C-alpha positions as CSV (number, residue, x, y, z in Angstrom):
1,M,87.1,98.8,102.9
2,G,88.5,99.2,99.6
3,A,92.5,99.3,98.9
4,E,93.3,102.5,100.5
5,S,91.3,101.8,103.9
6,I,93.3,98.7,104.6
7,V,96.6,100.5,103.9
8,G,95.2,103.1,106.2
9,F,94.4,100.9,108.8
10,L,96.8,98.7,108.7
11,A,99.2,102.0,109.3
12,G,97.5,102.5,112.4
13,L,97.7,99.4,113.2
14,S,101.7,99.3,112.7
15,G,101.6,103.0,114.3
16,M,100.1,101.7,117.6
17,A,102.1,98.5,117.9
18,A,105.6,100.5,117.4
19,A,104.3,102.9,120.0
20,A,103.5,99.8,122.8
21,V,106.6,98.2,122.0
22,S,108.6,101.1,122.3
23,E,107.1,101.8,125.7
24,A,108.5,98.7,126.9
25,A,111.7,98.6,125.8
26,D,112.2,102.6,126.5
27,D,113.7,102.7,122.9
28,R,112.3,103.5,119.7
29,I,110.9,100.3,117.9
30,E,109.5,100.9,114.4
31,C,107.0,98.5,112.9
32,A,106.1,97.3,109.4
33,V,102.9,94.8,109.0
34,T,102.1,92.6,106.3
35,L,98.6,91.4,105.2
36,K,98.4,88.7,102.7
37,L,95.0,87.9,101.5
38,K,94.0,84.5,99.1
39,R,94.6,85.6,95.3
40,R,95.3,88.9,96.0
41,P,98.7,90.9,96.0
42,A,100.3,91.3,99.5
43,T,99.5,94.6,101.2
44,A,102.1,96.3,103.7
45,A,102.0,99.8,105.9
46,G,104.5,100.8,108.4
47,S,105.2,103.0,111.4
48,S,107.9,104.9,109.2
49,E,109.6,104.2,105.8
50,R,112.3,102.5,106.8
51,A,110.1,99.9,108.3
52,V,107.8,99.3,105.0
53,E,111.1,99.4,103.2
54,L,112.7,96.4,105.0
55,D,109.3,94.5,105.3
56,H,109.2,94.6,101.2
57,I,112.9,94.0,100.7
58,E,112.4,90.9,103.1
59,Q,109.6,89.8,101.3
60,S,111.0,90.4,97.9
61,M,114.0,88.1,98.9
62,G,111.4,85.4,100.0
63,D,112.5,84.8,103.2
64,G,113.6,85.9,107.0
65,P,112.5,86.1,110.2
66,C,108.6,87.7,109.3
67,V,108.8,85.4,106.1
68,K,109.2,82.6,108.6
69,A,106.8,83.8,111.3
70,L,104.3,83.5,109.2
71,R,105.1,80.4,107.8
72,E,105.3,79.1,110.9
73,M,102.8,80.7,113.1
74,S,105.3,81.5,115.9
75,A,107.4,84.3,116.6
76,V,110.6,84.9,114.9
77,M,113.9,87.1,116.6
78,I,117.0,88.5,114.9
79,D,118.8,89.2,118.6
80,D,122.0,90.9,116.5
81,V,122.3,90.6,112.5
82,A,126.3,90.7,113.1
83,Q,126.0,87.4,114.7
84,D,122.4,86.1,113.6
85,P,124.0,83.6,110.7
86,R,120.4,83.4,109.1
87,W,119.3,85.5,106.3
88,P,122.8,87.1,105.3
89,D,121.7,89.2,102.8
90,Y,118.8,90.6,104.7
91,N,121.3,90.8,107.3
92,R,122.8,93.1,105.8
93,E,120.2,95.0,103.9
94,L,119.7,95.5,108.0
95,A,122.9,97.0,109.2
96,E,123.1,98.9,106.1
97,R,119.9,101.0,107.4
98,N,121.3,101.0,111.2
99,V,118.5,98.3,112.4
100,H,120.2,95.2,114.3
101,S,117.5,93.3,116.1
102,T,114.0,92.5,114.4
103,L,111.2,90.7,115.8
104,G,109.0,89.1,113.4
105,V,105.1,88.2,115.3
106,P,102.7,86.1,113.2
107,L,98.6,87.3,113.9
108,E,96.0,84.3,113.1
109,I,93.6,85.8,111.2
110,S,91.7,83.3,109.3
111,G,92.4,80.6,106.5
112,D,92.1,82.8,103.7
113,A,94.1,85.5,105.0
114,S,97.3,86.0,107.5
115,A,99.3,88.9,109.1
116,A,102.7,89.5,110.6
117,L,104.1,92.4,112.9
118,N,107.5,93.3,111.8
119,F,109.4,94.7,114.5
120,F,112.6,97.0,114.2
121,A,115.4,98.3,116.5
122,T,118.4,99.8,115.5
123,K,120.0,98.6,119.2
124,P,121.1,94.5,119.1
125,R,119.6,92.3,121.7
126,A,116.6,95.2,121.8
127,F,113.7,92.2,122.1
128,T,114.4,91.3,126.1
129,A,111.8,89.2,127.8
130,D,109.4,91.8,128.6
131,V,110.1,93.9,125.4
132,Y,109.3,89.9,123.3
133,D,105.8,89.8,125.5
134,K,104.4,93.0,124.9
135,A,104.8,92.7,121.0
136,V,103.4,89.3,121.6
137,G,100.4,90.5,123.4
138,F,99.6,93.4,121.3
139,A,99.1,91.2,118.3
140,A,97.5,89.2,120.7
141,A,94.7,91.8,121.3
142,A,95.1,93.0,117.7
143,H,93.8,89.9,116.1
144,N,90.1,90.4,116.3
145,T,89.9,93.9,115.3
146,L,92.1,92.9,111.9
147,H,90.6,89.7,110.8
148,L,87.4,91.9,111.3
149,S,88.8,94.2,108.6
150,V,90.0,91.5,106.3
151,R,86.3,90.1,106.6
152,I,84.9,93.7,105.4
153,N,87.9,94.2,103.0
154,T,87.0,90.7,101.6
155,A,83.2,91.4,101.3
156,Q,84.0,94.4,99.6
157,N,86.5,92.7,97.2
158,R,84.0,90.1,96.3
159,A,81.5,92.8,95.7
160,D,83.9,95.1,93.4
161,D,84.4,91.0,91.3
162,L,80.8,90.3,91.1
163,E,80.5,94.0,89.8
164,A,83.4,93.4,87.4
165,A,82.2,90.1,85.7
166,L,78.4,91.4,85.6
167,E,80.2,94.4,83.1
168,S,82.0,91.8,81.7
169,R,79.4,89.8,80.3
170,T,76.7,92.8,80.0
171,A,79.8,93.6,77.6
172,I,79.4,90.9,75.7
173,N,75.8,90.1,75.5
174,L,75.6,93.5,73.7
175,A,78.2,92.9,71.4
176,C,77.2,89.6,70.1
177,G,73.4,91.5,70.1
178,V,75.5,94.0,67.2
179,I,77.1,91.0,65.7
180,M,73.9,89.0,65.3
181,A,71.9,92.6,63.8
182,Q,75.1,93.0,61.2
183,N,75.7,89.3,59.8
184,R,72.1,88.1,60.3
185,C,73.3,85.3,62.4
186,S,72.4,83.1,66.0
187,Q,73.7,84.1,69.1
188,A,75.8,80.6,69.4
189,E,77.7,82.3,65.9
190,A,77.8,85.3,67.1
191,M,79.8,84.1,70.2
192,E,81.8,82.2,67.9
193,I,82.7,85.2,65.5
194,L,83.4,87.4,68.5
195,T,85.8,84.4,70.2
196,K,87.5,84.5,66.8
197,V,88.3,88.2,66.8
198,S,89.6,87.8,70.5
199,S,91.5,84.9,69.5
200,N,93.4,86.6,66.4
201,R,93.8,89.8,67.9
202,N,95.2,88.6,71.0
203,R,93.0,89.9,73.7
204,K,90.2,89.5,76.4
205,L,87.0,88.9,75.0
206,R,85.6,91.2,77.3
207,D,88.3,94.0,75.8
208,V,87.0,93.1,72.4
209,A,83.1,93.4,73.4
210,R,83.9,96.7,74.9
211,E,85.3,98.1,71.7
212,L,82.6,97.0,69.7
213,I,80.1,98.6,72.2
214,E,82.6,101.8,72.5
215,Q,82.4,102.4,68.7
216,L,78.8,101.9,68.4
217,T,78.2,104.6,71.6
218,G,80.1,107.0,70.0
219,G,78.2,107.3,66.3
220,G,78.2,104.0,64.7
221,V,79.8,101.2,64.7
222,Q,83.6,101.7,63.0
223,T,84.5,98.3,62.9
224,H,82.3,95.3,60.8
225,F,83.1,92.2,62.9
226,D,82.1,89.0,60.7
227,A,84.4,85.4,60.6
């Protein structure tokens, strides 16, 4: 499952969450879901563009009900953005987009990942006890499915990282072979030359190696690397 697949899954999840909670509220409730994986940028999707936009705004601010819910692993509600003293800047953004109450609900996944559902309502005090229970219940029911999706995505990411590492190592080894032939030097000396070129050009070692290989496969080595 690649990046596009996980976004599609999250979009579907947020849509189902919005539908379930909207039914309980007897009003339209929008939902965004944020997924954070270890050493990966946060991924967000939502049941509407407004939900995704507000989720992005909160994440960029670094605090808010959903961020707090993720941090403390407990649901956090804004009953009325006009009266809640917390997060005044974010509350202003909500009000400007005609959102007057929100609910952030965390999903327990694993140590390497965290996620939360971010619900938005146009009316204040929309998240009554019944609506709150529906949102929390949906999150509890959805966490196993999301956990499986994250495991698949993590496995794919690791495979992609391994493939990229192998490709880089292959390019570096081939480039060293070219330098050894050009300079009649040892592999250690060739690596030292390649590393020096990388440092002098302020470019990554693998990129310098790939450039040399591309020049070679394009009709001969155009640049002669030497010490």
